[in-house]
TIKE-572799 format. One record per residue (C-alpha): residue number from 1; residue in one letter; chain; x negated, y, z negated. Coordinates in pm, 1 decimal, always signed. Example, Ala and Ser with C-alpha at 12.3 -4.5 7.8 and 13.67 -1.06 7.14 Angstrom:
# TIKE-572799
<site><n>1</n><res>A</res><chain>A</chain><east>-1230.0</east><north>-450.0</north><up>-780.0</up></site>
<site><n>2</n><res>S</res><chain>A</chain><east>-1367.0</east><north>-106.0</north><up>-714.0</up></site>
This chain:
# TIKE-572799
<site><n>1</n><res>M</res><chain>A</chain><east>-12868.9</east><north>+11149.7</north><up>-10664.5</up></site>
<site><n>2</n><res>L</res><chain>A</chain><east>-12624.3</east><north>+11379.2</north><up>-10824.0</up></site>
<site><n>3</n><res>K</res><chain>A</chain><east>-12860.4</east><north>+11673.1</north><up>-10827.9</up></site>
<site><n>4</n><res>Y</res><chain>A</chain><east>-12905.8</east><north>+11602.8</north><up>-10467.9</up></site>
<site><n>5</n><res>A</res><chain>A</chain><east>-12530.0</east><north>+11606.5</north><up>-10408.4</up></site>
<site><n>6</n><res>E</res><chain>A</chain><east>-12490.4</east><north>+11932.1</north><up>-10599.1</up></site>
<site><n>7</n><res>K</res><chain>A</chain><east>-12772.9</east><north>+12081.1</north><up>-10389.8</up></site>
<site><n>8</n><res>V</res><chain>A</chain><east>-12582.7</east><north>+11971.4</north><up>-10042.0</up></site>
<site><n>9</n><res>I</res><chain>A</chain><east>-12240.2</east><north>+12054.8</north><up>-10181.5</up></site>
<site><n>10</n><res>G</res><chain>A</chain><east>-12363.4</east><north>+12399.1</north><up>-10292.7</up></site>
<site><n>11</n><res>Y</res><chain>A</chain><east>-12205.1</east><north>+12403.1</north><up>-10609.0</up></site>
<site><n>12</n><res>E</res><chain>A</chain><east>-12342.2</east><north>+12306.9</north><up>-10962.5</up></site>
<site><n>13</n><res>F</res><chain>A</chain><east>-12083.5</east><north>+12123.7</north><up>-11203.4</up></site>
<site><n>14</n><res>K</res><chain>A</chain><east>-12009.7</east><north>+12198.7</north><up>-11570.1</up></site>
<site><n>15</n><res>D</res><chain>A</chain><east>-11905.0</east><north>+11831.6</north><up>-11598.4</up></site>
<site><n>16</n><res>I</res><chain>A</chain><east>-12136.6</east><north>+11627.1</north><up>-11391.1</up></site>
<site><n>17</n><res>E</res><chain>A</chain><east>-11925.0</east><north>+11302.9</north><up>-11443.1</up></site>
<site><n>18</n><res>L</res><chain>A</chain><east>-11652.7</east><north>+11458.5</north><up>-11227.1</up></site>
<site><n>19</n><res>L</res><chain>A</chain><east>-11905.6</east><north>+11477.0</north><up>-10948.7</up></site>
<site><n>20</n><res>K</res><chain>A</chain><east>-12017.3</east><north>+11104.7</north><up>-11027.5</up></site>
<site><n>21</n><res>T</res><chain>A</chain><east>-11655.5</east><north>+11004.8</north><up>-11011.5</up></site>
<site><n>22</n><res>A</res><chain>A</chain><east>-11589.3</east><north>+11173.7</north><up>-10690.6</up></site>
<site><n>23</n><res>L</res><chain>A</chain><east>-11861.3</east><north>+10992.9</north><up>-10508.6</up></site>
<site><n>24</n><res>T</res><chain>A</chain><east>-11792.7</east><north>+10643.7</north><up>-10649.1</up></site>
<site><n>25</n><res>H</res><chain>A</chain><east>-11658.1</east><north>+10383.4</north><up>-10446.7</up></site>
<site><n>26</n><res>S</res><chain>A</chain><east>-11418.4</east><north>+10118.4</north><up>-10580.2</up></site>
<site><n>27</n><res>S</res><chain>A</chain><east>-11655.2</east><north>+9843.1</north><up>-10506.6</up></site>
<site><n>28</n><res>Y</res><chain>A</chain><east>-11881.9</east><north>+10000.5</north><up>-10773.5</up></site>
<site><n>29</n><res>D</res><chain>A</chain><east>-11611.6</east><north>+10081.2</north><up>-11040.4</up></site>
<site><n>30</n><res>K</res><chain>A</chain><east>-11275.2</east><north>+9958.3</north><up>-10960.7</up></site>
<site><n>31</n><res>D</res><chain>A</chain><east>-11111.6</east><north>+10154.3</north><up>-11253.5</up></site>
<site><n>32</n><res>N</res><chain>A</chain><east>-11296.5</east><north>+10497.6</north><up>-11243.0</up></site>
<site><n>33</n><res>N</res><chain>A</chain><east>-11367.8</east><north>+10587.2</north><up>-10846.0</up></site>
<site><n>34</n><res>Y</res><chain>A</chain><east>-11281.6</east><north>+10866.2</north><up>-10616.1</up></site>
<site><n>35</n><res>E</res><chain>A</chain><east>-10929.8</east><north>+10758.1</north><up>-10522.8</up></site>
<site><n>36</n><res>K</res><chain>A</chain><east>-10737.9</east><north>+10988.4</north><up>-10772.9</up></site>
<site><n>37</n><res>L</res><chain>A</chain><east>-10959.3</east><north>+11271.1</north><up>-10701.8</up></site>
<site><n>38</n><res>E</res><chain>A</chain><east>-10905.3</east><north>+11229.1</north><up>-10323.2</up></site>
<site><n>39</n><res>F</res><chain>A</chain><east>-10522.5</east><north>+11234.8</north><up>-10379.4</up></site>
<site><n>40</n><res>L</res><chain>A</chain><east>-10554.6</east><north>+11567.6</north><up>-10573.3</up></site>
<site><n>41</n><res>G</res><chain>A</chain><east>-10821.6</east><north>+11705.2</north><up>-10318.1</up></site>
<site><n>42</n><res>D</res><chain>A</chain><east>-10576.8</east><north>+11604.1</north><up>-10013.0</up></site>
<site><n>43</n><res>S</res><chain>A</chain><east>-10306.7</east><north>+11859.0</north><up>-10160.6</up></site>
<site><n>44</n><res>I</res><chain>A</chain><east>-10548.5</east><north>+12129.5</north><up>-10242.4</up></site>
<site><n>45</n><res>L</res><chain>A</chain><east>-10699.0</east><north>+12104.4</north><up>-9891.1</up></site>
<site><n>46</n><res>Q</res><chain>A</chain><east>-10371.3</east><north>+12163.8</north><up>-9735.4</up></site>
<site><n>47</n><res>I</res><chain>A</chain><east>-10301.3</east><north>+12473.6</north><up>-9938.3</up></site>
<site><n>48</n><res>I</res><chain>A</chain><east>-10652.8</east><north>+12612.7</north><up>-9886.8</up></site>
<site><n>49</n><res>V</res><chain>A</chain><east>-10657.9</east><north>+12580.3</north><up>-9500.3</up></site>
<site><n>50</n><res>S</res><chain>A</chain><east>-10295.8</east><north>+12695.0</north><up>-9490.7</up></site>
<site><n>51</n><res>E</res><chain>A</chain><east>-10384.7</east><north>+13017.6</north><up>-9685.7</up></site>
<site><n>52</n><res>F</res><chain>A</chain><east>-10701.9</east><north>+13061.3</north><up>-9466.4</up></site>
<site><n>53</n><res>L</res><chain>A</chain><east>-10513.2</east><north>+13048.4</north><up>-9147.1</up></site>
<site><n>54</n><res>F</res><chain>A</chain><east>-10260.5</east><north>+13287.9</north><up>-9260.8</up></site>
<site><n>55</n><res>K</res><chain>A</chain><east>-10482.5</east><north>+13554.0</north><up>-9368.9</up></site>
<site><n>56</n><res>S</res><chain>A</chain><east>-10783.8</east><north>+13503.8</north><up>-9133.1</up></site>
<site><n>57</n><res>H</res><chain>A</chain><east>-10611.5</east><north>+13382.8</north><up>-8820.7</up></site>
<site><n>58</n><res>S</res><chain>A</chain><east>-10284.7</east><north>+13565.6</north><up>-8840.6</up></site>
<site><n>59</n><res>Y</res><chain>A</chain><east>-10259.4</east><north>+13608.0</north><up>-8473.4</up></site>
<site><n>60</n><res>L</res><chain>A</chain><east>-10194.7</east><north>+13246.5</north><up>-8435.1</up></site>
<site><n>61</n><res>Q</res><chain>A</chain><east>-9827.9</east><north>+13140.4</north><up>-8375.3</up></site>
<site><n>62</n><res>E</res><chain>A</chain><east>-9656.5</east><north>+12910.7</north><up>-8655.0</up></site>
<site><n>63</n><res>G</res><chain>A</chain><east>-9680.5</east><north>+12602.3</north><up>-8414.1</up></site>
<site><n>64</n><res>E</res><chain>A</chain><east>-10067.0</east><north>+12693.7</north><up>-8340.2</up></site>
<site><n>65</n><res>M</res><chain>A</chain><east>-10139.6</east><north>+12735.7</north><up>-8722.4</up></site>
<site><n>66</n><res>T</res><chain>A</chain><east>-9966.4</east><north>+12383.5</north><up>-8779.6</up></site>
<site><n>67</n><res>I</res><chain>A</chain><east>-10168.8</east><north>+12209.1</north><up>-8524.9</up></site>
<site><n>68</n><res>T</res><chain>A</chain><east>-10488.9</east><north>+12395.5</north><up>-8618.8</up></site>
<site><n>69</n><res>R</res><chain>A</chain><east>-10422.6</east><north>+12292.2</north><up>-8996.4</up></site>
<site><n>70</n><res>A</res><chain>A</chain><east>-10366.4</east><north>+11934.3</north><up>-8873.7</up></site>
<site><n>71</n><res>Y</res><chain>A</chain><east>-10695.1</east><north>+11928.2</north><up>-8685.9</up></site>
<site><n>72</n><res>A</res><chain>A</chain><east>-10898.2</east><north>+12081.9</north><up>-8994.2</up></site>
<site><n>73</n><res>V</res><chain>A</chain><east>-10763.7</east><north>+11820.2</north><up>-9257.0</up></site>
<site><n>74</n><res>C</res><chain>A</chain><east>-10758.1</east><north>+11509.0</north><up>-9010.2</up></site>
<site><n>75</n><res>E</res><chain>A</chain><east>-11014.2</east><north>+11238.7</north><up>-9066.6</up></site>
<site><n>76</n><res>D</res><chain>A</chain><east>-11224.0</east><north>+11318.3</north><up>-8763.1</up></site>
<site><n>77</n><res>T</res><chain>A</chain><east>-11308.0</east><north>+11669.0</north><up>-8887.5</up></site>
<site><n>78</n><res>L</res><chain>A</chain><east>-11363.0</east><north>+11566.1</north><up>-9258.0</up></site>
<site><n>79</n><res>Y</res><chain>A</chain><east>-11610.9</east><north>+11302.4</north><up>-9139.9</up></site>
<site><n>80</n><res>K</res><chain>A</chain><east>-11791.3</east><north>+11541.4</north><up>-8936.8</up></site>
<site><n>81</n><res>V</res><chain>A</chain><east>-11822.0</east><north>+11775.5</north><up>-9265.0</up></site>
<site><n>82</n><res>S</res><chain>A</chain><east>-11922.2</east><north>+11475.7</north><up>-9476.0</up></site>
<site><n>83</n><res>L</res><chain>A</chain><east>-12208.0</east><north>+11372.9</north><up>-9211.1</up></site>
<site><n>84</n><res>N</res><chain>A</chain><east>-12322.1</east><north>+11745.3</north><up>-9193.4</up></site>
<site><n>85</n><res>L</res><chain>A</chain><east>-12370.4</east><north>+11751.4</north><up>-9559.5</up></site>
<site><n>86</n><res>G</res><chain>A</chain><east>-12538.2</east><north>+11408.4</north><up>-9577.3</up></site>
<site><n>87</n><res>L</res><chain>A</chain><east>-12271.3</east><north>+11282.1</north><up>-9824.4</up></site>
<site><n>88</n><res>N</res><chain>A</chain><east>-12343.1</east><north>+10936.8</north><up>-9684.4</up></site>
<site><n>89</n><res>K</res><chain>A</chain><east>-12645.3</east><north>+10919.2</north><up>-9893.5</up></site>
<site><n>90</n><res>C</res><chain>A</chain><east>-12482.0</east><north>+11013.6</north><up>-10229.4</up></site>
<site><n>91</n><res>I</res><chain>A</chain><east>-12200.3</east><north>+10735.0</north><up>-10250.5</up></site>
<site><n>92</n><res>Y</res><chain>A</chain><east>-12209.7</east><north>+10485.7</north><up>-10546.3</up></site>
<site><n>93</n><res>A</res><chain>A</chain><east>-12127.7</east><north>+10151.1</north><up>-10393.7</up></site>
<site><n>94</n><res>G</res><chain>A</chain><east>-12130.7</east><north>+9793.1</north><up>-10537.9</up></site>
<site><n>95</n><res>S</res><chain>A</chain><east>-12443.5</east><north>+9654.6</north><up>-10323.9</up></site>
<site><n>96</n><res>S</res><chain>A</chain><east>-12671.8</east><north>+9774.3</north><up>-10056.6</up></site>
<site><n>97</n><res>A</res><chain>A</chain><east>-12483.0</east><north>+9560.1</north><up>-9820.0</up></site>
<site><n>98</n><res>I</res><chain>A</chain><east>-12136.5</east><north>+9735.5</north><up>-9911.7</up></site>
<site><n>99</n><res>T</res><chain>A</chain><east>-12324.6</east><north>+10063.0</north><up>-9924.0</up></site>
<site><n>100</n><res>S</res><chain>A</chain><east>-12413.9</east><north>+10017.6</north><up>-9552.5</up></site>
<site><n>101</n><res>I</res><chain>A</chain><east>-12058.1</east><north>+9945.9</north><up>-9464.3</up></site>
<site><n>102</n><res>V</res><chain>A</chain><east>-11901.8</east><north>+10236.6</north><up>-9662.8</up></site>
<site><n>103</n><res>N</res><chain>A</chain><east>-12151.2</east><north>+10495.4</north><up>-9512.5</up></site>
<site><n>104</n><res>Q</res><chain>A</chain><east>-12044.9</east><north>+10397.5</north><up>-9174.5</up></site>
<site><n>105</n><res>S</res><chain>A</chain><east>-11678.8</east><north>+10419.1</north><up>-9258.7</up></site>
<site><n>106</n><res>K</res><chain>A</chain><east>-11493.5</east><north>+10721.9</north><up>-9119.2</up></site>
<site><n>107</n><res>S</res><chain>A</chain><east>-11225.0</east><north>+10710.4</north><up>-9368.3</up></site>
<site><n>108</n><res>V</res><chain>A</chain><east>-11422.0</east><north>+10681.9</north><up>-9679.1</up></site>
<site><n>109</n><res>M</res><chain>A</chain><east>-11657.8</east><north>+10954.3</north><up>-9569.7</up></site>
<site><n>110</n><res>A</res><chain>A</chain><east>-11357.4</east><north>+11183.6</north><up>-9506.1</up></site>
<site><n>111</n><res>D</res><chain>A</chain><east>-11198.0</east><north>+11064.7</north><up>-9838.9</up></site>
<site><n>112</n><res>I</res><chain>A</chain><east>-11512.1</east><north>+11193.7</north><up>-10016.5</up></site>
<site><n>113</n><res>V</res><chain>A</chain><east>-11466.1</east><north>+11533.6</north><up>-9904.9</up></site>
<site><n>114</n><res>E</res><chain>A</chain><east>-11130.3</east><north>+11536.4</north><up>-10028.6</up></site>
<site><n>115</n><res>S</res><chain>A</chain><east>-11238.6</east><north>+11390.2</north><up>-10380.3</up></site>
<site><n>116</n><res>I</res><chain>A</chain><east>-11530.5</east><north>+11639.2</north><up>-10405.0</up></site>
<site><n>117</n><res>T</res><chain>A</chain><east>-11262.6</east><north>+11905.9</north><up>-10346.3</up></site>
<site><n>118</n><res>G</res><chain>A</chain><east>-11048.7</east><north>+11772.2</north><up>-10629.4</up></site>
<site><n>119</n><res>A</res><chain>A</chain><east>-11345.2</east><north>+11744.2</north><up>-10849.8</up></site>
<site><n>120</n><res>I</res><chain>A</chain><east>-11449.2</east><north>+12105.7</north><up>-10801.0</up></site>
<site><n>121</n><res>Y</res><chain>A</chain><east>-11092.3</east><north>+12229.6</north><up>-10857.4</up></site>
<site><n>122</n><res>L</res><chain>A</chain><east>-11066.8</east><north>+12058.0</north><up>-11191.3</up></site>
<site><n>123</n><res>D</res><chain>A</chain><east>-11431.6</east><north>+12185.0</north><up>-11277.8</up></site>
<site><n>124</n><res>S</res><chain>A</chain><east>-11373.5</east><north>+12546.6</north><up>-11187.8</up></site>
<site><n>125</n><res>G</res><chain>A</chain><east>-11054.9</east><north>+12599.4</north><up>-11020.1</up></site>
<site><n>126</n><res>I</res><chain>A</chain><east>-10914.6</east><north>+12676.6</north><up>-10681.1</up></site>
<site><n>127</n><res>N</res><chain>A</chain><east>-11176.3</east><north>+12959.9</north><up>-10577.6</up></site>
<site><n>128</n><res>E</res><chain>A</chain><east>-11471.8</east><north>+12757.0</north><up>-10594.8</up></site>
<site><n>129</n><res>A</res><chain>A</chain><east>-11292.6</east><north>+12465.9</north><up>-10415.5</up></site>
<site><n>130</n><res>K</res><chain>A</chain><east>-11199.2</east><north>+12720.5</north><up>-10157.1</up></site>
<site><n>131</n><res>I</res><chain>A</chain><east>-11568.4</east><north>+12833.7</north><up>-10103.1</up></site>
<site><n>132</n><res>F</res><chain>A</chain><east>-11684.7</east><north>+12464.6</north><up>-10070.9</up></site>
<site><n>133</n><res>L</res><chain>A</chain><east>-11405.5</east><north>+12385.0</north><up>-9801.6</up></site>
<site><n>134</n><res>I</res><chain>A</chain><east>-11417.1</east><north>+12692.9</north><up>-9601.1</up></site>
<site><n>135</n><res>S</res><chain>A</chain><east>-11781.3</east><north>+12721.0</north><up>-9591.3</up></site>
<site><n>136</n><res>N</res><chain>A</chain><east>-11793.0</east><north>+12384.8</north><up>-9414.8</up></site>
<site><n>137</n><res>L</res><chain>A</chain><east>-11460.0</east><north>+12388.7</north><up>-9218.9</up></site>
<site><n>138</n><res>N</res><chain>A</chain><east>-11483.4</east><north>+12733.0</north><up>-9063.0</up></site>
<site><n>139</n><res>K</res><chain>A</chain><east>-11717.3</east><north>+12631.9</north><up>-8787.0</up></site>
<site><n>140</n><res>F</res><chain>A</chain><east>-11486.6</east><north>+12358.1</north><up>-8669.5</up></site>
<site><n>141</n><res>I</res><chain>A</chain><east>-11165.9</east><north>+12553.1</north><up>-8713.4</up></site>
<site><n>142</n><res>V</res><chain>A</chain><east>-11308.3</east><north>+12836.3</north><up>-8475.6</up></site>
<site><n>143</n><res>E</res><chain>A</chain><east>-11454.7</east><north>+12598.1</north><up>-8221.3</up></site>
<site><n>144</n><res>Y</res><chain>A</chain><east>-11099.3</east><north>+12433.5</north><up>-8218.7</up></site>
<site><n>145</n><res>I</res><chain>A</chain><east>-10912.5</east><north>+12735.6</north><up>-8165.0</up></site>
<site><n>146</n><res>K</res><chain>A</chain><east>-11154.6</east><north>+12864.5</north><up>-7909.5</up></site>
<site><n>147</n><res>S</res><chain>A</chain><east>-11125.6</east><north>+12539.8</north><up>-7723.3</up></site>
<site><n>148</n><res>G</res><chain>A</chain><east>-10752.0</east><north>+12587.6</north><up>-7671.1</up></site>
<site><n>149</n><res>D</res><chain>A</chain><east>-10665.6</east><north>+12238.6</north><up>-7788.8</up></site>
<site><n>150</n><res>N</res><chain>A</chain><east>-10417.6</east><north>+12400.8</north><up>-8024.2</up></site>
<site><n>151</n><res>K</res><chain>A</chain><east>-10185.8</east><north>+12479.0</north><up>-7727.7</up></site>
<site><n>152</n><res>D</res><chain>A</chain><east>-10218.3</east><north>+12142.0</north><up>-7542.6</up></site>
<site><n>153</n><res>S</res><chain>A</chain><east>-9916.2</east><north>+11921.8</north><up>-7616.4</up></site>
<site><n>154</n><res>K</res><chain>A</chain><east>-10105.8</east><north>+11589.1</north><up>-7605.7</up></site>
<site><n>155</n><res>T</res><chain>A</chain><east>-10386.7</east><north>+11703.3</north><up>-7842.4</up></site>
<site><n>156</n><res>K</res><chain>A</chain><east>-10124.9</east><north>+11883.5</north><up>-8069.7</up></site>
<site><n>157</n><res>L</res><chain>A</chain><east>-9917.9</east><north>+11539.0</north><up>-8097.2</up></site>
<site><n>158</n><res>Q</res><chain>A</chain><east>-10257.9</east><north>+11350.6</north><up>-8152.0</up></site>
<site><n>159</n><res>H</res><chain>A</chain><east>-10354.2</east><north>+11555.8</north><up>-8457.2</up></site>
<site><n>160</n><res>I</res><chain>A</chain><east>-10017.3</east><north>+11560.8</north><up>-8594.1</up></site>
<site><n>161</n><res>V</res><chain>A</chain><east>-9980.0</east><north>+11185.4</north><up>-8582.3</up></site>
<site><n>162</n><res>Q</res><chain>A</chain><east>-10326.3</east><north>+11135.5</north><up>-8728.5</up></site>
<site><n>163</n><res>A</res><chain>A</chain><east>-10245.8</east><north>+11377.6</north><up>-9025.5</up></site>
<site><n>164</n><res>L</res><chain>A</chain><east>-9925.2</east><north>+11210.2</north><up>-9096.3</up></site>
<site><n>165</n><res>H</res><chain>A</chain><east>-9982.8</east><north>+10837.7</north><up>-9015.7</up></site>
<site><n>166</n><res>Q</res><chain>A</chain><east>-10362.3</east><north>+10790.8</north><up>-8982.9</up></site>
<site><n>167</n><res>E</res><chain>A</chain><east>-10325.9</east><north>+10674.0</north><up>-8643.1</up></site>
<site><n>168</n><res>E</res><chain>A</chain><east>-10323.9</east><north>+10789.8</north><up>-8270.7</up></site>
<site><n>169</n><res>P</res><chain>A</chain><east>-10003.7</east><north>+10803.4</north><up>-8043.0</up></site>
<site><n>170</n><res>T</res><chain>A</chain><east>-10028.5</east><north>+10540.2</north><up>-7746.1</up></site>
<site><n>171</n><res>Y</res><chain>A</chain><east>-9895.9</east><north>+10607.4</north><up>-7411.2</up></site>
<site><n>172</n><res>K</res><chain>A</chain><east>-9747.8</east><north>+10331.0</north><up>-7167.3</up></site>
<site><n>173</n><res>V</res><chain>A</chain><east>-9649.5</east><north>+10381.2</north><up>-6791.1</up></site>
<site><n>174</n><res>K</res><chain>A</chain><east>-9299.2</east><north>+10266.5</north><up>-6781.4</up></site>
<site><n>175</n><res>Q</res><chain>A</chain><east>-9231.2</east><north>+10302.1</north><up>-6410.8</up></site>
<site><n>176</n><res>E</res><chain>A</chain><east>-9396.5</east><north>+10438.8</north><up>-6096.7</up></site>
<site><n>177</n><res>K</res><chain>A</chain><east>-9167.9</east><north>+10550.4</north><up>-5819.2</up></site>
<site><n>178</n><res>G</res><chain>A</chain><east>-9205.3</east><north>+10669.3</north><up>-5463.3</up></site>
<site><n>179</n><res>P</res><chain>A</chain><east>-9482.8</east><north>+10598.5</north><up>-5194.8</up></site>
<site><n>180</n><res>A</res><chain>A</chain><east>-9860.6</east><north>+10575.8</north><up>-5284.5</up></site>
<site><n>181</n><res>H</res><chain>A</chain><east>-9931.1</east><north>+10943.8</north><up>-5142.9</up></site>
<site><n>182</n><res>N</res><chain>A</chain><east>-9630.8</east><north>+11097.8</north><up>-5336.4</up></site>
<site><n>183</n><res>K</res><chain>A</chain><east>-9573.3</east><north>+10901.5</north><up>-5663.6</up></site>
<site><n>184</n><res>T</res><chain>A</chain><east>-9371.1</east><north>+11001.2</north><up>-5982.0</up></site>
<site><n>185</n><res>F</res><chain>A</chain><east>-9485.5</east><north>+10844.5</north><up>-6304.1</up></site>
<site><n>186</n><res>L</res><chain>A</chain><east>-9249.3</east><north>+10789.7</north><up>-6602.8</up></site>
<site><n>187</n><res>V</res><chain>A</chain><east>-9449.6</east><north>+10757.0</north><up>-6933.2</up></site>
<site><n>188</n><res>E</res><chain>A</chain><east>-9347.2</east><north>+10659.3</north><up>-7280.3</up></site>
<site><n>189</n><res>V</res><chain>A</chain><east>-9523.2</east><north>+10784.5</north><up>-7608.6</up></site>
<site><n>190</n><res>Y</res><chain>A</chain><east>-9514.7</east><north>+10562.8</north><up>-7899.2</up></site>
<site><n>191</n><res>V</res><chain>A</chain><east>-9595.0</east><north>+10656.1</north><up>-8274.8</up></site>
<site><n>192</n><res>N</res><chain>A</chain><east>-9574.9</east><north>+10381.9</north><up>-8531.1</up></site>
<site><n>193</n><res>Q</res><chain>A</chain><east>-9474.6</east><north>+10139.9</north><up>-8247.8</up></site>
<site><n>194</n><res>K</res><chain>A</chain><east>-9149.7</east><north>+10331.3</north><up>-8184.5</up></site>
<site><n>195</n><res>V</res><chain>A</chain><east>-9069.9</east><north>+10542.5</north><up>-7872.6</up></site>
<site><n>196</n><res>F</res><chain>A</chain><east>-9103.5</east><north>+10907.9</north><up>-7961.7</up></site>
<site><n>197</n><res>G</res><chain>A</chain><east>-9089.0</east><north>+11057.7</north><up>-7606.9</up></site>
<site><n>198</n><res>L</res><chain>A</chain><east>-9048.0</east><north>+11013.2</north><up>-7227.2</up></site>
<site><n>199</n><res>G</res><chain>A</chain><east>-9213.2</east><north>+11226.7</north><up>-6970.5</up></site>
<site><n>200</n><res>S</res><chain>A</chain><east>-9228.8</east><north>+11224.6</north><up>-6582.1</up></site>
<site><n>201</n><res>G</res><chain>A</chain><east>-9506.4</east><north>+11372.3</north><up>-6353.3</up></site>
<site><n>202</n><res>K</res><chain>A</chain><east>-9688.2</east><north>+11343.0</north><up>-6053.0</up></site>
<site><n>203</n><res>S</res><chain>A</chain><east>-9979.2</east><north>+11202.3</north><up>-6222.6</up></site>
<site><n>204</n><res>K</res><chain>A</chain><east>-10008.4</east><north>+10994.6</north><up>-6542.1</up></site>
<site><n>205</n><res>K</res><chain>A</chain><east>-10181.5</east><north>+11289.4</north><up>-6728.4</up></site>
<site><n>206</n><res>E</res><chain>A</chain><east>-9903.8</east><north>+11510.5</north><up>-6623.6</up></site>
<site><n>207</n><res>A</res><chain>A</chain><east>-9639.1</east><north>+11257.5</north><up>-6742.6</up></site>
<site><n>208</n><res>Q</res><chain>A</chain><east>-9826.1</east><north>+11209.0</north><up>-7073.5</up></site>
<site><n>209</n><res>Q</res><chain>A</chain><east>-9815.8</east><north>+11570.8</north><up>-7136.6</up></site>
<site><n>210</n><res>E</res><chain>A</chain><east>-9449.8</east><north>+11581.2</north><up>-7084.5</up></site>
<site><n>211</n><res>A</res><chain>A</chain><east>-9392.7</east><north>+11291.4</north><up>-7322.4</up></site>
<site><n>212</n><res>A</res><chain>A</chain><east>-9603.6</east><north>+11467.6</north><up>-7574.5</up></site>
<site><n>213</n><res>K</res><chain>A</chain><east>-9388.5</east><north>+11800.0</north><up>-7561.3</up></site>
<site><n>214</n><res>V</res><chain>A</chain><east>-9073.5</east><north>+11579.7</north><up>-7616.5</up></site>
<site><n>215</n><res>A</res><chain>A</chain><east>-9224.6</east><north>+11402.7</north><up>-7918.4</up></site>
<site><n>216</n><res>L</res><chain>A</chain><east>-9361.7</east><north>+11728.7</north><up>-8061.0</up></site>
<site><n>217</n><res>K</res><chain>A</chain><east>-9006.3</east><north>+11873.3</north><up>-8062.6</up></site>
<site><n>218</n><res>K</res><chain>A</chain><east>-8899.3</east><north>+11565.1</north><up>-8263.0</up></site>
<site><n>219</n><res>F</res><chain>A</chain><east>-9153.8</east><north>+11640.3</north><up>-8514.7</up></site>
<site><n>220</n><res>E</res><chain>A</chain><east>-9047.5</east><north>+11994.7</north><up>-8529.5</up></site>
<site><n>221</n><res>V</res><chain>A</chain><east>-8712.5</east><north>+11904.5</north><up>-8612.9</up></site>
<site><n>222</n><res>K</res><chain>A</chain><east>-8809.3</east><north>+11662.0</north><up>-8883.8</up></site>
<site><n>223</n><res>G</res><chain>A</chain><east>-9039.2</east><north>+11959.2</north><up>-9022.8</up></site>
<site><n>224</n><res>K</res><chain>A</chain><east>-8740.6</east><north>+12198.6</north><up>-9040.4</up></site>
<site><n>225</n><res>K</res><chain>A</chain><east>-8503.5</east><north>+11933.9</north><up>-9182.3</up></site>
<site><n>226</n><res>K</res><chain>A</chain><east>-8752.6</east><north>+11905.8</north><up>-9472.0</up></site>
<site><n>227</n><res>R</res><chain>A</chain><east>-8749.3</east><north>+12266.5</north><up>-9551.1</up></site>
């Protein structure tokens, strides 16, 4: 299984135990599993994608880079990478029943990409980790930029919230005003069960976009305070 994993990853390990650990679920070994490597890989992933966008997509504005990075490192994208590589066939789990559950877990499959990144980094350094990540992420990054979703407020907010909180924002109609043919909708957007923005519009979609814009400004303020 490890030889197959090396083949699909496109990297041959000097220390094969690093790869085994990166592919080991806690149900198989509670003390020596992928979780610590995933923690390391998560940080490396952020750096590599940031540098890649800065050098290869320098025409993007800072805000567009931020949301594109959030998309590239989010669970959904890493899950797609994992499936493309067939990493679901490489995981060490406690039993066949648990393996079946693990192989269908979006979060586990995304975490495995991060743990492999951490393992490659420890085995050979950041350049090899970069080759692994960018060769598998570039397609999704390019598609995302072309789609224009990095300019859409609602989509921007979704990916930022997913990256920071591993959940999606929710929208609720607070009020509808006016006659049926000319209504105005007031919509609230919630993050972590807290109101993050209020928007109005002639349709629910328009009101949601406005609410998302307000919420994004709050995240931008938070980001600046951390600098």
